[in-house]
N, C-alpha and C positions, 0 to 999 in steps of 0.2 A: 611240920615238915616244909622245908623251904622248897619253893617252886623255881626251877632253874629255866630261864628263857633265853632263847638264842635270837640274837638280832640279825634279821635277814638284810643284807645289803641291797639298797635300792639303786638300780641302774639309772643313771642320769641320761635322759634321751638326747641331751646336748652333747654329753661326753661320747655316747655311742655314735651319734651322727659325725662328730669330729674324727672319731677313730675310723669309720668307713671312709671318710674323705681322705685320710692319710693312707689307708690300705689301697684305695683306688689309685692314688698317685704312685705308691710303691709298685703295684702291678703294672701300671703304665710304664714306668721307668725300667723295670726289669725286662718287660717286652721289648722296649726300644733297644736296650743293650743286646738282647738275644738276636734281635733282627739285624742289628749292625754286625754282630760277630760273625754272622754267616755259617756258624757251626751247627745250628739246628734249623731244619726246614722251616720256612716261613709259615706254612699252614700248620704245622705242629705247635709252633710258638703261639699262633692265634688261638688253637684249640686249648693250650695250656692256660692261657690268659682267661679265656671263657670259663673254664672249670674253676679257676681260682676265685672269679667273681661269684660263682655259685656257691662254693664251699665256705666263702667268707660271709655269705648271707647278703651280699650287695645286690645280687640278682637272684630272682626265683627261676625255676626251670623253664617256665613259659617265656620269660623275658630274655633268657639266655639262648633259647632256640628260635626265636622270632626271625632271626637273619636267614634261616634255611627256608623259610617261607616267604622271604622278601621278594617283591616282584623284580628288583634289580638283579637279584641272583638268578632267578629263573630266567630273565631276559638274556643274561650273559651266556648261560648253558645253551639257549636257543640259538644265539648268535655264533657259537662255536659250531654248531650244525650247518648253518647258513654259510659260514666261512668255509667249511669242509666241501660243500657243494661247489662253491666258487673255485676252490683249489682243484677238486677232483675232475671237473668237466674241462679245465684248461682255460676257464675264463680269466683266472688271475694272470696266467702267463700271457694271453692275449692283451689284456689291459697293459701289462708290463711292457709288451712289445711296442705298443702305441706310445707309452711314455718314453721308452728308449729311442724310438724313431724321432719323437718331438725334441729330445734333448741332444740328439747326435751322439757324438763320442765324449761329451763334456759331462763328468761326474758332478761338477759344481752346478751346472745347469740342471741336471737331473734332481739333485738334492733340493734345490729351491722349488722346482716345479712340482715335486712330490708334496712339499709343505703347503704350497698354494692350493693345490687340489684338495688336500686334507681340510684346509680352512674353509674352502668353498662348500665342500660336502657338509662339514660339521656345522654350518651356519643354519642348516635346515633339519637336522636331526640330532640325537643324543650323541655326546662324545664317545660313549661306550660303543654305540652302534657304528659310529665312524671308524673307530680303531678296528673293530672286529671285521668290518668289511674290507678296510684297506690293508689289514695286516698280511693276508695271503698274497696280495698284489705286491706289497713292499718286499716281502721275503723272496718272491719270485724275481723281482727286478734285481735285488741284491745278488742273488745267485747267478743271474744272467751276466752281470758285469764282473763276476768273480770277486765280489766284495762281501764283507761280513754284514749280516742282517743286524747285528748289534750296533752297527754304526747308524742305522736308520729308525730302529724301532722306538727308542726313547724320544727322538724328535717327533715321530709320529704321535706318540701319546701326548707330549706337551702341546703340540699344535692343535690337537683335538680339544684340549682344555681351553686354549685361546679362542678357538672358534666358537666356544660356548657363550662368548661375549658378544657375537656379532648380531644375533636377533633375540627377541624375547623368549622364543621357544626353544632355543638351542641348548639351554641348561636349566635345570630344576631351581637352582638359586635365584635366577632371574624372575621366575614365576613366583617364588616364595616372597621375595622382596616387594614385588608388584602388589601381591595380595595384602602384604603388611601395610602398605600404603592405603589401599582401599578400606582396610578394616579400621583405619584411624582417620577416615573422612577425607583422604587426599585422591587426586586422579591417579588412575593406574598407569604404568608405564606402556607407551606405545610399541608397536613391533620393532621399530628401528630406533628407539630413543637411546639405547645403549650401544648402537652400532659404532659411533665415533670412538668410544673407549676400546671396543673390540678390535677396531682397525689399527689403533696405536699398539695394542697388545700383540696382534699378529706380526706387524712390521718389526717391532722391537724383538720379538721372539725369533723371527727368521733371521734377523741380523745377528743375534747372540748365538743361535745353534749353528749358523754357518761359520762363525768365527771360531767356535770351540770344537767343531766336529772331528778334527784330527788331533786335538790336544786333551780333552776331557772325556770324549766318548770312547768306549772300548772298541777294539778292532780285532775281536777274536772270532775265529771260525766256529760255527755251530758243531757240536760233537756228532750230530747225526747227519751232517752233511758231508759225509766221506765219499772219497772217490770209489771205494769199494762198494758202496751201496749203489752207486750209479751203474757200475760194471754188472750188477746182478739184475738189472732190469731185463724184461723179457726181449725187448729190442736189441739190447747189447749182447745178450746171451746168443740170440740167433746169429748175430754177426760174429761173435767169437768162435762159434762152432761151425761157421761157414755153411749154414744150412742151405742158402740160396742155390747152390749148384746141384743139390741133390733133391730137390723137390720139384714135382711135376703135377700139372692139372690135367686130368684125363677125363674126357666126357664119354658117357654111355649112350650110343645111339639106339633107337628102337629095335634094330635087328641084331643087337649084341647077344652072344651066347651067354653072357653073364647075368642077363635080367632074370630075376625071380630066384636066384641062388643066394644062399648064405655064404658069408665069407669063410666060414669054417669048412664048408664043402669044397671051396676053391683051392685051399691049401697054398695061397700065393706066397707066404714067407718062405716055405720049404722049397717050393718049385722054382720061384723066380728070384728069391732073395730080395724080395721088396716088402714094404709095410705101408698098407693103406691107413692113413692118419685120420682123415676126415671125410665126411660125405656132405656134399652141399645139394640141397634139392628145394623145389618150390613146394609150397603148402597147397594141397588140394581140398582143404576143408573150407566150408562155408560157400558164400556166393562166388568168391574167388575173382571178383572184378579186377582187383589189384593183388595178384598172387604174392605172398611174402616169401622170400627166399631165407632159409635158415640153414645152420650148420650143425651137425652132430658127430660125435666121436664114433669112429668105425670100431665094431667089435665083432667077435666071432658070430653072433647072432644077427647081425646087420644083414638085411635083404637088399640086394641091389635092384633099383628101379630104372626105367627108361628116363633119360635126360639127366640122371645124377652126374654130378662132378665129383670126381675122386681126387683127393690130394694124396699123392703117393711118394714115399721117400725110397730113393735107391738110385742105381746107376742108369744112364741113358740106354745103354745096350739091353739091360733087363727089361726096362720100360717098353722098349720097341718089341721085344719077344712077347710080352703080355698083350700089347695092343694088337699084334698080328693074330695072336691065338683066339682072342675074344672079340675081335672086330670093334675095337675101341678107337678113339681119336685123341691125340695130343693137343691140348689147347695152348697156343701162345708159348710154346716152348717151356722154359723154366718157370716154376711158380715162385712167387715172392714169399720170403720167410715170415714177413708181417702178417700173412694170412693165417699163421699158426695162433695168432693171439686175437681174441674177440671177446665180446661180452660174456660168453659162456665157456670158452676154451682159452687155455694158456699154456705156458711152458715155465719150468723151474729147474734149478740144479740141485742134485741131492749128492751127499758124500756117504760112502760106506763107513760104518763105525768100525773100530779095531776088532770087535768080537762079533761082527756080522755073520750071519748064517749064509750070506749070498757069496762070501769070498770063496774062490775056487770053483764056483759054478758057472755054467755058461748061460748066455742071456736066454738061449732056448729053454734051458732046463729049469730056470727059477720060476717061469710062468708069471712074470711080472705083471703082464696085462690082466691075466685072470685074478691075481690076487689084489692088485690095486686099481684096476680098471684105468691104467694109464700106459701110454706107449713110451718106449726108450728110443730117443732119436739119435743119441751119440754117447760116446765115452770120452772124457778128458783124462788122459793117463799122463800125468806130469808134464802138461803143456802140449802133448801130442793128441790129436783128436782122430777117433776111429769112428767113421760114419758108414763104412760099407762092409758087407760081410760080417756083420756084428753078431749074428746068431750063434757062431761058433767060438766067439771070444769068451775066455774064462776071466771072471771079474777078480781084481787084486785089491788088496788094501791100499787106500789112497786114491782109488778110482773115483771120478765124479761122473755122474750120469745125468744127461739132460732128458727130462721126462715132459710128456705132453698129454693133456687131456682136460677134463672139466676143472675149473677153479675149485669147485667143491671138493672134488677128489684130491686135488693138490693140497688143499687145506687139511683134509683128513690125513694125508701122508705126513703133513708137518707134525702131527701128533704122534707119530711113530718115532720112537728113540732107540730101538733095539738094533735094527738092521741098518737103517739109513737115517740121515739128518737133512732136512731141507734147509738150504742156505738162503739167506735174504729175507724178504718180507713178502711172500705170496699173497697175503691178505691185502696189503697195500695195493699191490699191482692188480689184483682182481677188482678192487674197488675202482681204480682208475680206467681199467678196461671197460667196466660196466657203464661208467659215465662218459665215455668217449662219445664225442659228437653232440653233447648236450649243453654246450656252453650258451647257445642262444636261449634255451630253456631257463638255465640258471640266471643269466642276465635279465630275463623277464620277471622271475620271481624276486630278484634283488630289487628291481625298479618298483615292482608292486608293493614290496615291503616299505621301501622308502617313502613312496607316495601315501600309503596309509599312515605312516608316522608323521609325515609333513602335515597332512590335512586332519590329523587327530581322528580318523574315522573310528578307531578303537584305541584303547589304552596301548601305549608303546610295547608292553610285554605281550599282548595279544597279537599285534602285528608281527613281531619277531617269531612267535610260535606258529603263526600262519605260514611264514617264510620257510621255517624249519621243517614243518610237515610236508609242505609242498616239494622241498628238496628230496625228501625220502619217497613220496608217493610218485614223483616223476622219475625216479632213479638217478637223480644227480648225486645222491648218496645212496650207496648200494642197498642198505637195509638198516634196520634199527640197531643191530650190533655195531655195524660201521658208525652209526651216528653216535652211540655211546662212547665208542673208543676214540672219537675226536673231541670229546669234551675234556677240557683241561681241568681235571677235578681238584688238582692243587690250588688253582685260582679260585674255584667255586667255594672250597672250604675256607680259604684264606679270607675271602670277602664276607661270607656268611658269619664267620666267627668274629670278625672285627666290627660288624655293624652294631651289636649290643654294647660296644664300648661307649657310644653316645649316651645310651641309657644310663649306664653306670655313672658317667660324669654328671649327667643331669640330676640323677636321683640323690647323689651325695652333695650336691651344691658346688662342685668344683668349677663349673662354667661360670656361675654367677659370682663366686668368690673372686676369680681372677679378673673377670670383666669389670666389677665394681672397683676392684683395686686400681686398675688402670685409669679409670675415669676419675677417681679421687686423687691419684698422683698427677696426672696430666691435665687436670681441669685448670690449673693455673696457667697453662700455655695457650689457653683459648680454644676455640672450636676446632682449629687446625691440629693442634696438639692432641685433642681427644680423638679426632678422625684418625690420626696416625696410630694412636694407641688401639682403637677398635679394629683398624685394618690389620694391625700387626698381630694381635691376639687371635683374630679370626683365621688369619693366614697360618699361625703356628698350630692351632687345634685342627685345622683342615688337613694337616699332614697325617693325622692318626684316626680321623673319623670322616665319613662321607661328606662331599660338598653339600649334599641335601640336609643332613642332620646339622652341619655347622651353620648353615643359613638359618634353619629353623631356630636354633638356639640364639644366634646373635642378632637376628633382625629386630626382635622386640627391644633388646638392649640398646641397639643403634637408634631406634625410633625414640626411646625415653631420653637418651643422651641428647639427641638433636633438639627435642622439645624443650628440655631443661636448659639448654644453652641458646634457645631462641635461633637455631640454625635451620638450614633447609634440610628436612628429612630425606629429600632425594639424594643429596650428596653422601649422607651417612649410609643409606641403604644401598646405594650403588656401590660404595666402598665395601660393604659385606658381600654383595654378589660377586665382586671382582675377586676379593681376597679368598672367598670359598673355592673359586676356580683355579687359584694358583697352587695346585696340589702337585708339586714337583719333588720334593726332598726325600720322599719315602716310597717304596712300592706299594704300601697299603694306603697311601693317601688318596688314591683313586682306583676305581675298577679298571680303567685304561692302563694304569701302571702295572696292576696285577697281571693283565692280559699279556702285556709285552715282556714281563719278567722272565717267564719260562722260555718263551719263543726266542728271545734274545740272549739267553743264557747269562743274565745279569746277576750281580750280587747286590746286596743291600747298599753298599758303599757307592755303587755306580750312580745311583739316584742321588745320593747325598753330594757328591762332588760336582755333578752336573746341575742339580736342582738348586742348591743353596745359593750359589752366585747369581742364578737366575731369579731366584726370590728377592735378593737384595737389589738387583737391577730393576725389577719390576715395581718393587716397593717405592724406590725413588721416582721412577717414571710416573706411577699412578698417583703419588702424592702431589705431583705437579699437574697431571692431566685431569684428574677427577674434579678438583675445585674450579678449574677453567671451563670445562664442558658443563658441570652442574655447580654453579657459584654457591658458596656458603651463605 
């Protein structure tokens, strides 16, 4: 009986490795095409690339997900919260006002001044931190001068990258190449050794960005910066409804007949056609050395106390009748509408839906206050405002109601969709109201975070998390929900999903293959030719992986090339540090680019058309400057 044997094919490890290398470059190429097409969201492209590496066996699950635990990603999330605190408290607007005052009416001067400040700040902290801190300030300034933030945010990101060359601690690649020198028996770089190269980069960068700012930079208005949104702010609503002439502050003397009675007993709306909105009183709890004044919304169960200040809406004639009947006192004539908005209380506009059960009912009959715990201050009926004698008005389809009460109640009303729809963003306005007056606190927190990072008291990510938590604890950011809502998750996912790209390139030998090829091809042109080749390949790969990963991969290659050519390793390693920071051509080249991409409403190609010419300019400049400052 014949024995049939089957030959099992043996997989050649070399062939398998070459196949993985080819697949890696195919995935990289497809990702670049999808990024440039702008038809698929950048974060989705990054996730698809990540899954492709796992499904093809190039990366395992642990390697693929390591980006989501990377300290850079966590730090960026924390910086979004810090940035929210800076914006919420008005600190960004205050800083912007100082910049505007310094620059006068000159947009040119303002543009240059912004870039100089970014470079100065970035010299002592990470470029990511610099952009996150300056981003809300730059946006505020752009809006103030009625210009597009997209005209300023790419320059902000690029200048932060240039600032990374001003000191040893300003950028991770600087520290990586310095450690590479130490590991090979050379002296480490001094704190300001790289500064001359950085100054050259900053100057050339400012000149270039100033020259192309009206040519290559987009000048489109942000979609969420509409006039309509501005009109729906509480301050603007109070102005539109002309509330100032119908609000009065009335104090309750100790001999008033109103003391000790509930508002429901007094029947003020029916008798006097008035609405008591808020009660302001001093706290009597504790030692009371410094009694705190607080404001609460008036309701049927509210009990009037001596020395209360009542904010009342209605006509002056009716107010005078109430004052005479209950022995009250009118304070300073009319009340300011701004007093309706505080950390606890706010106003918002709501529209009646087509099938609302409120249509045809009177204000008195719908029991709006009892149902929603909110007051109705006015009715907007096709541009005509009804503020007096509202209780008898029957509501019509198309009416808009101005309501007042606690921010929490307004947010609950925003979830109601059957009878009414809240217009605008009450959650945003509530957050800004809660942070009002806390700009000095936000400034102190920002300064503390910067100092912790400069003096390296803690790792940078811990310093940022300290700043983020302090913003929440001190109320500069309203609460945890508000903090989470301000994190740009698209940027977070994009960066986290792209970080493992370096691991894939390293595992498959893609980096080594290309770098060795350049050395073998350009070796005949001498040390300067190889230096140019290493700078170029480092710069190219720096467009798709982080500057830290790029420096880690190319620093040993540069060191070996310098030793084999008997050239100065300082020259070659400085070239790696500089090229790693020249991440301008793609939004995934640097976390700073990813940060400004959404805020500036940029497309992938915006970075290409502005960044590629800058890459070419800097390549020429640095190939002249580096060998002069650090001779071969």
